[in-house]
PyMOL Python script that loads the backbone (N, CA, C, O; Angstrom):
from pymol import cmd

cmd.read_pdbstr("""\
ATOM      1  N   UNK A   1      -6.113  62.760   2.984  1.00  0.00           N
ATOM      2  CA  UNK A   1      -5.009  62.725   3.892  1.00  0.00           C
ATOM      3  C   UNK A   1      -5.434  61.990   5.161  1.00  0.00           C
ATOM      4  O   UNK A   1      -6.463  62.309   5.756  1.00  0.00           O
ATOM      5  N   UNK A   2      -4.633  61.000   5.572  1.00  0.00           N
ATOM      6  CA  UNK A   2      -4.937  60.213   6.764  1.00  0.00           C
ATOM      7  C   UNK A   2      -4.268  60.845   7.976  1.00  0.00           C
ATOM      8  O   UNK A   2      -3.041  60.858   8.075  1.00  0.00           O
ATOM      9  N   UNK A   3      -5.068  61.368   8.895  1.00  0.00           N
ATOM     10  CA  UNK A   3      -4.529  61.998  10.098  1.00  0.00           C
ATOM     11  C   UNK A   3      -4.396  61.015  11.253  1.00  0.00           C
ATOM     12  O   UNK A   3      -3.980  61.395  12.347  1.00  0.00           O
ATOM     13  N   UNK A   4      -4.744  59.755  11.018  1.00  0.00           N
ATOM     14  CA  UNK A   4      -4.667  58.729  12.062  1.00  0.00           C
ATOM     15  C   UNK A   4      -3.433  57.867  11.849  1.00  0.00           C
ATOM     16  O   UNK A   4      -3.535  56.691  11.500  1.00  0.00           O
ATOM     17  N   UNK A   5      -2.270  58.462  12.060  1.00  0.00           N
ATOM     18  CA  UNK A   5      -1.006  57.754  11.879  1.00  0.00           C
ATOM     19  C   UNK A   5      -0.635  57.087  13.190  1.00  0.00           C
ATOM     20  O   UNK A   5      -0.643  57.720  14.246  1.00  0.00           O
ATOM     21  N   UNK A   6      -0.309  55.807  13.117  1.00  0.00           N
ATOM     22  CA  UNK A   6       0.080  55.077  14.318  1.00  0.00           C
ATOM     23  C   UNK A   6       1.445  55.549  14.800  1.00  0.00           C
ATOM     24  O   UNK A   6       2.363  55.729  14.000  1.00  0.00           O
ATOM     25  N   UNK A   7       1.576  55.749  16.107  1.00  0.00           N
ATOM     26  CA  UNK A   7       2.846  56.153  16.704  1.00  0.00           C
ATOM     27  C   UNK A   7       3.664  54.915  16.995  1.00  0.00           C
ATOM     28  O   UNK A   7       3.176  53.970  17.614  1.00  0.00           O
ATOM     29  N   UNK A   8       4.919  54.920  16.544  1.00  0.00           N
ATOM     30  CA  UNK A   8       5.807  53.799  16.802  1.00  0.00           C
ATOM     31  C   UNK A   8       6.621  54.102  18.050  1.00  0.00           C
ATOM     32  O   UNK A   8       7.400  55.055  18.077  1.00  0.00           O
ATOM     33  N   UNK A   9       6.437  53.297  19.069  1.00  0.00           N
ATOM     34  CA  UNK A   9       7.161  53.452  20.316  1.00  0.00           C
ATOM     35  C   UNK A   9       8.357  52.509  20.311  1.00  0.00           C
ATOM     36  O   UNK A   9       8.264  51.370  19.853  1.00  0.00           O
ATOM     37  N   UNK A  10       9.485  53.002  20.827  1.00  0.00           N
ATOM     38  CA  UNK A  10      10.692  52.197  20.903  1.00  0.00           C
ATOM     39  C   UNK A  10      11.249  52.247  22.325  1.00  0.00           C
ATOM     40  O   UNK A  10      11.080  53.238  23.034  1.00  0.00           O
ATOM     41  N   UNK A  11      11.908  51.174  22.727  1.00  0.00           N
ATOM     42  CA  UNK A  11      12.540  51.128  24.029  1.00  0.00           C
ATOM     43  C   UNK A  11      13.844  51.917  23.988  1.00  0.00           C
ATOM     44  O   UNK A  11      14.613  51.815  23.033  1.00  0.00           O
ATOM     45  N   UNK A  12      14.081  52.699  25.029  1.00  0.00           N
ATOM     46  CA  UNK A  12      15.319  53.473  25.156  1.00  0.00           C
ATOM     47  C   UNK A  12      15.880  53.254  26.557  1.00  0.00           C
ATOM     48  O   UNK A  12      15.134  52.997  27.502  1.00  0.00           O
ATOM     49  N   UNK A  13      17.196  53.359  26.678  1.00  0.00           N
ATOM     50  CA  UNK A  13      17.856  53.207  27.969  1.00  0.00           C
ATOM     51  C   UNK A  13      18.834  54.366  28.148  1.00  0.00           C
ATOM     52  O   UNK A  13      19.501  54.776  27.198  1.00  0.00           O
ATOM     53  N   UNK A  14      18.916  54.890  29.372  1.00  0.00           N
ATOM     54  CA  UNK A  14      19.834  55.974  29.683  1.00  0.00           C
ATOM     55  C   UNK A  14      21.142  55.389  30.212  1.00  0.00           C
ATOM     56  O   UNK A  14      21.135  54.465  31.024  1.00  0.00           O
ATOM     57  N   UNK A  15      22.261  55.935  29.745  1.00  0.00           N
ATOM     58  CA  UNK A  15      23.582  55.434  30.142  1.00  0.00           C
ATOM     59  C   UNK A  15      24.363  56.543  30.829  1.00  0.00           C
ATOM     60  O   UNK A  15      24.539  57.627  30.273  1.00  0.00           O
ATOM     61  N   UNK A  16      24.829  56.264  32.040  1.00  0.00           N
ATOM     62  CA  UNK A  16      25.619  57.227  32.794  1.00  0.00           C
ATOM     63  C   UNK A  16      24.749  58.213  33.539  1.00  0.00           C
ATOM     64  O   UNK A  16      23.523  58.197  33.427  1.00  0.00           O
ATOM     65  N   UNK A  17      25.404  59.075  34.305  1.00  0.00           N
ATOM     66  CA  UNK A  17      24.694  60.119  35.027  1.00  0.00           C
ATOM     67  C   UNK A  17      23.777  59.597  36.110  1.00  0.00           C
ATOM     68  O   UNK A  17      23.824  58.416  36.455  1.00  0.00           O
ATOM     69  N   UNK A  18      22.946  60.468  36.644  1.00  0.00           N
ATOM     70  CA  UNK A  18      22.087  60.120  37.778  1.00  0.00           C
ATOM     71  C   UNK A  18      20.948  59.162  37.445  1.00  0.00           C
ATOM     72  O   UNK A  18      20.384  58.553  38.354  1.00  0.00           O
ATOM     73  N   UNK A  19      20.597  59.014  36.183  1.00  0.00           N
ATOM     74  CA  UNK A  19      19.488  58.123  35.792  1.00  0.00           C
ATOM     75  C   UNK A  19      20.002  56.889  35.049  1.00  0.00           C
ATOM     76  O   UNK A  19      19.268  56.296  34.257  1.00  0.00           O
ATOM     77  N   UNK A  20      21.249  56.499  35.295  1.00  0.00           N
ATOM     78  CA  UNK A  20      21.872  55.369  34.611  1.00  0.00           C
ATOM     79  C   UNK A  20      21.009  54.108  34.705  1.00  0.00           C
ATOM     80  O   UNK A  20      20.592  53.705  35.791  1.00  0.00           O
ATOM     81  N   UNK A  21      20.752  53.497  33.553  1.00  0.00           N
ATOM     82  CA  UNK A  21      19.992  52.258  33.501  1.00  0.00           C
ATOM     83  C   UNK A  21      18.493  52.424  33.400  1.00  0.00           C
ATOM     84  O   UNK A  21      17.782  51.437  33.214  1.00  0.00           O
ATOM     85  N   UNK A  22      17.993  53.634  33.516  1.00  0.00           N
ATOM     86  CA  UNK A  22      16.555  53.875  33.420  1.00  0.00           C
ATOM     87  C   UNK A  22      16.072  53.525  32.016  1.00  0.00           C
ATOM     88  O   UNK A  22      16.667  53.953  31.026  1.00  0.00           O
ATOM     89  N   UNK A  23      15.003  52.751  31.930  1.00  0.00           N
ATOM     90  CA  UNK A  23      14.446  52.339  30.642  1.00  0.00           C
ATOM     91  C   UNK A  23      13.086  53.003  30.460  1.00  0.00           C
ATOM     92  O   UNK A  23      12.353  53.215  31.426  1.00  0.00           O
ATOM     93  N   UNK A  24      12.757  53.329  29.203  1.00  0.00           N
ATOM     94  CA  UNK A  24      11.488  53.987  28.909  1.00  0.00           C
ATOM     95  C   UNK A  24      11.085  53.706  27.473  1.00  0.00           C
ATOM     96  O   UNK A  24      11.826  53.071  26.723  1.00  0.00           O
ATOM     97  N   UNK A  25       9.918  54.177  27.097  1.00  0.00           N
ATOM     98  CA  UNK A  25       9.425  54.112  25.722  1.00  0.00           C
ATOM     99  C   UNK A  25       9.446  55.526  25.154  1.00  0.00           C
ATOM    100  O   UNK A  25       8.972  56.461  25.799  1.00  0.00           O
ATOM    101  N   UNK A  26       9.998  55.688  23.941  1.00  0.00           N
ATOM    102  CA  UNK A  26      10.031  56.988  23.275  1.00  0.00           C
ATOM    103  C   UNK A  26       9.417  56.853  21.884  1.00  0.00           C
ATOM    104  O   UNK A  26       9.424  55.772  21.295  1.00  0.00           O
ATOM    105  N   UNK A  27       8.894  57.946  21.373  1.00  0.00           N
ATOM    106  CA  UNK A  27       8.328  57.971  20.024  1.00  0.00           C
ATOM    107  C   UNK A  27       9.099  58.975  19.191  1.00  0.00           C
ATOM    108  O   UNK A  27       9.432  60.058  19.671  1.00  0.00           O
ATOM    109  N   UNK A  28       9.383  58.627  17.953  1.00  0.00           N
ATOM    110  CA  UNK A  28      10.004  59.561  17.036  1.00  0.00           C
ATOM    111  C   UNK A  28      11.501  59.735  17.201  1.00  0.00           C
ATOM    112  O   UNK A  28      12.074  60.668  16.638  1.00  0.00           O
ATOM    113  N   UNK A  29      12.148  58.862  17.957  1.00  0.00           N
ATOM    114  CA  UNK A  29      13.608  58.920  18.152  1.00  0.00           C
ATOM    115  C   UNK A  29      14.116  60.323  18.464  1.00  0.00           C
ATOM    116  O   UNK A  29      14.923  60.859  17.705  1.00  0.00           O
ATOM    117  N   UNK A  30      13.664  60.931  19.559  1.00  0.00           N
ATOM    118  CA  UNK A  30      14.145  62.275  19.886  1.00  0.00           C
ATOM    119  C   UNK A  30      15.665  62.265  20.064  1.00  0.00           C
ATOM    120  O   UNK A  30      16.232  61.280  20.538  1.00  0.00           O
ATOM    121  N   UNK A  31      16.317  63.356  19.685  1.00  0.00           N
ATOM    122  CA  UNK A  31      17.773  63.407  19.781  1.00  0.00           C
ATOM    123  C   UNK A  31      18.241  63.718  21.198  1.00  0.00           C
ATOM    124  O   UNK A  31      19.360  63.367  21.571  1.00  0.00           O
ATOM    125  N   UNK A  32      17.393  64.376  21.991  1.00  0.00           N
ATOM    126  CA  UNK A  32      17.755  64.750  23.354  1.00  0.00           C
ATOM    127  C   UNK A  32      16.600  64.434  24.295  1.00  0.00           C
ATOM    128  O   UNK A  32      15.435  64.658  23.967  1.00  0.00           O
ATOM    129  N   UNK A  33      16.941  63.912  25.467  1.00  0.00           N
ATOM    130  CA  UNK A  33      15.968  63.713  26.542  1.00  0.00           C
ATOM    131  C   UNK A  33      16.453  64.484  27.752  1.00  0.00           C
ATOM    132  O   UNK A  33      17.657  64.607  27.974  1.00  0.00           O
ATOM    133  N   UNK A  34      15.527  65.000  28.532  1.00  0.00           N
ATOM    134  CA  UNK A  34      15.926  65.646  29.771  1.00  0.00           C
ATOM    135  C   UNK A  34      15.255  64.934  30.934  1.00  0.00           C
ATOM    136  O   UNK A  34      14.093  64.532  30.865  1.00  0.00           O
ATOM    137  N   UNK A  35      16.023  64.794  32.002  1.00  0.00           N
ATOM    138  CA  UNK A  35      15.555  64.160  33.226  1.00  0.00           C
ATOM    139  C   UNK A  35      15.591  65.219  34.308  1.00  0.00           C
ATOM    140  O   UNK A  35      16.576  65.949  34.423  1.00  0.00           O
ATOM    141  N   UNK A  36      14.542  65.318  35.099  1.00  0.00           N
ATOM    142  CA  UNK A  36      14.529  66.277  36.192  1.00  0.00           C
ATOM    143  C   UNK A  36      14.296  65.558  37.517  1.00  0.00           C
ATOM    144  O   UNK A  36      13.574  64.563  37.589  1.00  0.00           O
ATOM    145  N   UNK A  37      14.919  66.084  38.547  1.00  0.00           N
ATOM    146  CA  UNK A  37      14.723  65.611  39.910  1.00  0.00           C
ATOM    147  C   UNK A  37      14.307  66.813  40.741  1.00  0.00           C
ATOM    148  O   UNK A  37      14.922  67.874  40.640  1.00  0.00           O
ATOM    149  N   UNK A  38      13.262  66.664  41.569  1.00  0.00           N
ATOM    150  CA  UNK A  38      12.865  67.790  42.412  1.00  0.00           C
ATOM    151  C   UNK A  38      13.921  68.054  43.485  1.00  0.00           C
ATOM    152  O   UNK A  38      14.544  67.125  43.999  1.00  0.00           O
ATOM    153  N   UNK A  39      14.111  69.316  43.812  1.00  0.00           N
ATOM    154  CA  UNK A  39      15.029  69.722  44.873  1.00  0.00           C
ATOM    155  C   UNK A  39      14.209  70.223  46.057  1.00  0.00           C
ATOM    156  O   UNK A  39      13.106  70.743  45.886  1.00  0.00           O
ATOM    157  N   UNK A  40      14.752  70.063  47.245  1.00  0.00           N
ATOM    158  CA  UNK A  40      14.095  70.608  48.425  1.00  0.00           C
ATOM    159  C   UNK A  40      14.453  72.085  48.540  1.00  0.00           C
ATOM    160  O   UNK A  40      15.617  72.469  48.428  1.00  0.00           O
ATOM    161  N   UNK A  41      13.442  72.895  48.764  1.00  0.00           N
ATOM    162  CA  UNK A  41      13.631  74.339  48.848  1.00  0.00           C
ATOM    163  C   UNK A  41      13.348  74.776  50.284  1.00  0.00           C
ATOM    164  O   UNK A  41      12.304  74.449  50.849  1.00  0.00           O
ATOM    165  N   UNK A  42      14.292  75.521  50.869  1.00  0.00           N
ATOM    166  CA  UNK A  42      14.082  76.066  52.203  1.00  0.00           C
ATOM    167  C   UNK A  42      13.255  77.342  52.090  1.00  0.00           C
ATOM    168  O   UNK A  42      13.599  78.242  51.324  1.00  0.00           O
ATOM    169  N   UNK A  43      12.201  77.418  52.827  1.00  0.00           N
ATOM    170  CA  UNK A  43      11.319  78.585  52.843  1.00  0.00           C
ATOM    171  C   UNK A  43      10.868  78.997  51.434  1.00  0.00           C
ATOM    172  O   UNK A  43      11.146  80.116  51.001  1.00  0.00           O
ATOM    173  N   UNK A  44      10.179  78.109  50.722  1.00  0.00           N
ATOM    174  CA  UNK A  44       9.759  78.449  49.349  1.00  0.00           C
ATOM    175  C   UNK A  44       8.771  79.614  49.343  1.00  0.00           C
ATOM    176  O   UNK A  44       7.907  79.724  50.212  1.00  0.00           O
ATOM    177  N   UNK A  45       8.919  80.463  48.358  1.00  0.00           N
ATOM    178  CA  UNK A  45       8.038  81.617  48.212  1.00  0.00           C
ATOM    179  C   UNK A  45       6.894  81.272  47.262  1.00  0.00           C
ATOM    180  O   UNK A  45       7.122  80.961  46.093  1.00  0.00           O
ATOM    181  N   UNK A  46       5.689  81.329  47.758  1.00  0.00           N
ATOM    182  CA  UNK A  46       4.476  81.179  46.946  1.00  0.00           C
ATOM    183  C   UNK A  46       4.555  80.101  45.864  1.00  0.00           C
ATOM    184  O   UNK A  46       4.396  80.393  44.679  1.00  0.00           O
ATOM    185  N   UNK A  47       4.798  78.873  46.269  1.00  0.00           N
ATOM    186  CA  UNK A  47       4.747  77.759  45.331  1.00  0.00           C
ATOM    187  C   UNK A  47       5.973  77.581  44.452  1.00  0.00           C
ATOM    188  O   UNK A  47       5.917  76.826  43.481  1.00  0.00           O
ATOM    189  N   UNK A  48       7.071  78.243  44.755  1.00  0.00           N
ATOM    190  CA  UNK A  48       8.290  78.098  43.959  1.00  0.00           C
ATOM    191  C   UNK A  48       8.789  76.660  44.071  1.00  0.00           C
ATOM    192  O   UNK A  48       8.839  76.087  45.160  1.00  0.00           O
ATOM    193  N   UNK A  49       9.154  76.094  42.936  1.00  0.00           N
ATOM    194  CA  UNK A  49       9.715  74.747  42.878  1.00  0.00           C
ATOM    195  C   UNK A  49      11.027  74.799  42.122  1.00  0.00           C
ATOM    196  O   UNK A  49      11.193  75.603  41.205  1.00  0.00           O
ATOM    197  N   UNK A  50      11.960  73.939  42.507  1.00  0.00           N
ATOM    198  CA  UNK A  50      13.259  73.868  41.849  1.00  0.00           C
ATOM    199  C   UNK A  50      13.497  72.418  41.457  1.00  0.00           C
ATOM    200  O   UNK A  50      13.223  71.503  42.233  1.00  0.00           O
ATOM    201  N   UNK A  51      14.014  72.215  40.235  1.00  0.00           N
ATOM    202  CA  UNK A  51      14.327  70.869  39.765  1.00  0.00           C
ATOM    203  C   UNK A  51      15.719  70.862  39.159  1.00  0.00           C
ATOM    204  O   UNK A  51      16.088  71.770  38.413  1.00  0.00           O
ATOM    205  N   UNK A  52      16.491  69.831  39.486  1.00  0.00           N
ATOM    206  CA  UNK A  52      17.799  69.647  38.858  1.00  0.00           C
ATOM    207  C   UNK A  52      17.551  69.072  37.469  1.00  0.00           C
ATOM    208  O   UNK A  52      16.715  68.183  37.310  1.00  0.00           O
ATOM    209  N   UNK A  53      18.264  69.566  36.465  1.00  0.00           N
ATOM    210  CA  UNK A  53      18.063  69.173  35.076  1.00  0.00           C
ATOM    211  C   UNK A  53      19.282  68.409  34.570  1.00  0.00           C
ATOM    212  O   UNK A  53      20.415  68.866  34.715  1.00  0.00           O
ATOM    213  N   UNK A  54      19.040  67.247  33.977  1.00  0.00           N
ATOM    214  CA  UNK A  54      20.105  66.428  33.399  1.00  0.00           C
ATOM    215  C   UNK A  54      19.745  66.141  31.951  1.00  0.00           C
ATOM    216  O   UNK A  54      18.591  65.840  31.646  1.00  0.00           O
ATOM    217  N   UNK A  55      20.724  66.231  31.053  1.00  0.00           N
ATOM    218  CA  UNK A  55      20.492  66.056  29.620  1.00  0.00           C
ATOM    219  C   UNK A  55      21.150  64.761  29.143  1.00  0.00           C
ATOM    220  O   UNK A  55      22.285  64.451  29.505  1.00  0.00           O
ATOM    221  N   UNK A  56      20.413  64.019  28.327  1.00  0.00           N
ATOM    222  CA  UNK A  56      20.902  62.784  27.709  1.00  0.00           C
ATOM    223  C   UNK A  56      20.730  62.912  26.199  1.00  0.00           C
ATOM    224  O   UNK A  56      19.676  63.331  25.720  1.00  0.00           O
ATOM    225  N   UNK A  57      21.771  62.548  25.452  1.00  0.00           N
ATOM    226  CA  UNK A  57      21.739  62.649  23.988  1.00  0.00           C
ATOM    227  C   UNK A  57      21.764  61.250  23.367  1.00  0.00           C
ATOM    228  O   UNK A  57      22.484  60.357  23.812  1.00  0.00           O
ATOM    229  N   UNK A  58      20.946  61.098  22.319  1.00  0.00           N
ATOM    230  CA  UNK A  58      20.881  59.795  21.642  1.00  0.00           C
ATOM    231  C   UNK A  58      22.205  59.501  20.968  1.00  0.00           C
ATOM    232  O   UNK A  58      22.774  60.350  20.282  1.00  0.00           O
ATOM    233  N   UNK A  59      22.689  58.282  21.173  1.00  0.00           N
ATOM    234  CA  UNK A  59      23.913  57.853  20.515  1.00  0.00           C
ATOM    235  C   UNK A  59      23.574  57.510  19.075  1.00  0.00           C
ATOM    236  O   UNK A  59      22.714  56.669  18.814  1.00  0.00           O
ATOM    237  N   UNK A  60      24.249  58.158  18.150  1.00  0.00           N
ATOM    238  CA  UNK A  60      23.955  57.994  16.733  1.00  0.00           C
ATOM    239  C   UNK A  60      24.417  56.624  16.237  1.00  0.00           C
ATOM    240  O   UNK A  60      25.334  56.021  16.794  1.00  0.00           O
ATOM    241  N   UNK A  61      23.783  56.162  15.210  1.00  0.00           N
ATOM    242  CA  UNK A  61      24.150  54.894  14.598  1.00  0.00           C
ATOM    243  C   UNK A  61      23.394  53.698  15.141  1.00  0.00           C
ATOM    244  O   UNK A  61      23.578  52.582  14.655  1.00  0.00           O
ATOM    245  N   UNK A  62      22.553  53.905  16.133  1.00  0.00           N
ATOM    246  CA  UNK A  62      21.764  52.800  16.670  1.00  0.00           C
ATOM    247  C   UNK A  62      20.613  52.497  15.718  1.00  0.00           C
ATOM    248  O   UNK A  62      19.797  53.370  15.421  1.00  0.00           O
ATOM    249  N   UNK A  63      20.554  51.269  15.245  1.00  0.00           N
ATOM    250  CA  UNK A  63      19.501  50.889  14.302  1.00  0.00           C
ATOM    251  C   UNK A  63      18.543  49.866  14.887  1.00  0.00           C
ATOM    252  O   UNK A  63      17.608  49.435  14.212  1.00  0.00           O
ATOM    253  N   UNK A  64      18.765  49.474  16.135  1.00  0.00           N
ATOM    254  CA  UNK A  64      17.870  48.516  16.772  1.00  0.00           C
ATOM    255  C   UNK A  64      17.637  48.933  18.224  1.00  0.00           C
ATOM    256  O   UNK A  64      18.359  49.764  18.775  1.00  0.00           O
ATOM    257  N   UNK A  65      16.624  48.341  18.818  1.00  0.00           N
ATOM    258  CA  UNK A  65      16.309  48.652  20.209  1.00  0.00           C
ATOM    259  C   UNK A  65      17.226  47.860  21.128  1.00  0.00           C
ATOM    260  O   UNK A  65      17.690  46.787  20.741  1.00  0.00           O
ATOM    261  N   UNK A  66      17.502  48.346  22.324  1.00  0.00           N
ATOM    262  CA  UNK A  66      17.052  49.639  22.804  1.00  0.00           C
ATOM    263  C   UNK A  66      17.926  50.767  22.278  1.00  0.00           C
ATOM    264  O   UNK A  66      19.127  50.597  22.069  1.00  0.00           O
ATOM    265  N   UNK A  67      17.301  51.925  22.068  1.00  0.00           N
ATOM    266  CA  UNK A  67      18.068  53.124  21.741  1.00  0.00           C
ATOM    267  C   UNK A  67      18.836  53.509  22.998  1.00  0.00           C
ATOM    268  O   UNK A  67      18.324  53.359  24.108  1.00  0.00           O
ATOM    269  N   UNK A  68      20.048  53.998  22.836  1.00  0.00           N
ATOM    270  CA  UNK A  68      20.849  54.378  23.996  1.00  0.00           C
ATOM    271  C   UNK A  68      21.051  55.881  23.995  1.00  0.00           C
ATOM    272  O   UNK A  68      21.405  56.478  22.978  1.00  0.00           O
ATOM    273  N   UNK A  69      20.818  56.485  25.161  1.00  0.00           N
ATOM    274  CA  UNK A  69      21.024  57.909  25.363  1.00  0.00           C
ATOM    275  C   UNK A  69      22.127  58.071  26.408  1.00  0.00           C
ATOM    276  O   UNK A  69      22.007  57.573  27.528  1.00  0.00           O
ATOM    277  N   UNK A  70      23.189  58.761  26.041  1.00  0.00           N
ATOM    278  CA  UNK A  70      24.310  58.965  26.952  1.00  0.00           C
ATOM    279  C   UNK A  70      24.187  60.281  27.702  1.00  0.00           C
ATOM    280  O   UNK A  70      23.701  61.279  27.170  1.00  0.00           O
ATOM    281  N   UNK A  71      24.636  60.260  28.945  1.00  0.00           N
ATOM    282  CA  UNK A  71      24.598  61.442  29.807  1.00  0.00           C
ATOM    283  C   UNK A  71      25.548  62.502  29.260  1.00  0.00           C
ATOM    284  O   UNK A  71      26.696  62.205  28.929  1.00  0.00           O
ATOM    285  N   UNK A  72      25.065  63.736  29.168  1.00  0.00           N
ATOM    286  CA  UNK A  72      25.866  64.863  28.704  1.00  0.00           C
ATOM    287  C   UNK A  72      26.210  65.726  29.909  1.00  0.00           C
ATOM    288  O   UNK A  72      25.408  66.564  30.322  1.00  0.00           O
ATOM    289  N   UNK A  73      27.390  65.527  30.474  1.00  0.00           N
ATOM    290  CA  UNK A  73      27.767  66.237  31.690  1.00  0.00           C
ATOM    291  C   UNK A  73      28.021  67.725  31.449  1.00  0.00           C
ATOM    292  O   UNK A  73      28.073  68.500  32.403  1.00  0.00           O
ATOM    293  N   UNK A  74      28.179  68.132  30.197  1.00  0.00           N
ATOM    294  CA  UNK A  74      28.440  69.538  29.880  1.00  0.00           C
ATOM    295  C   UNK A  74      27.162  70.350  29.710  1.00  0.00           C
ATOM    296  O   UNK A  74      27.232  71.574  29.597  1.00  0.00           O
ATOM    297  N   UNK A  75      26.007  69.713  29.688  1.00  0.00           N
ATOM    298  CA  UNK A  75      24.745  70.422  29.475  1.00  0.00           C
ATOM    299  C   UNK A  75      24.112  70.743  30.811  1.00  0.00           C
ATOM    300  O   UNK A  75      24.462  70.116  31.810  1.00  0.00           O
ATOM    301  N   UNK A  76      23.235  71.651  30.867  1.00  0.00           N
ATOM    302  CA  UNK A  76      22.802  72.557  29.833  1.00  0.00           C
ATOM    303  C   UNK A  76      23.747  73.701  29.635  1.00  0.00           C
ATOM    304  O   UNK A  76      23.508  74.558  28.784  1.00  0.00           O
TER     305      UNK A  76
END
""", "prot")
cmd.dss("prot")
cmd.show_as("cartoon", "prot")
cmd.util.cbc("prot")
cmd.orient("prot")
């Protein structure tokens, strides 16, 4: 069994939402990507951090690069 399988990276682009137009490399064609942005916290308690979470879903039927992920405004 060969455990040294080459990872195939593909270009992906985010469409809509706060990260519109962001391009990246993904492996394995994930169905969902999440984008986080740090939030400013007033008087944080012992290292507490808050991040806004945005979900992008892969548009099905794409057979060539770039893969497109659309913003899911109903998530999470």
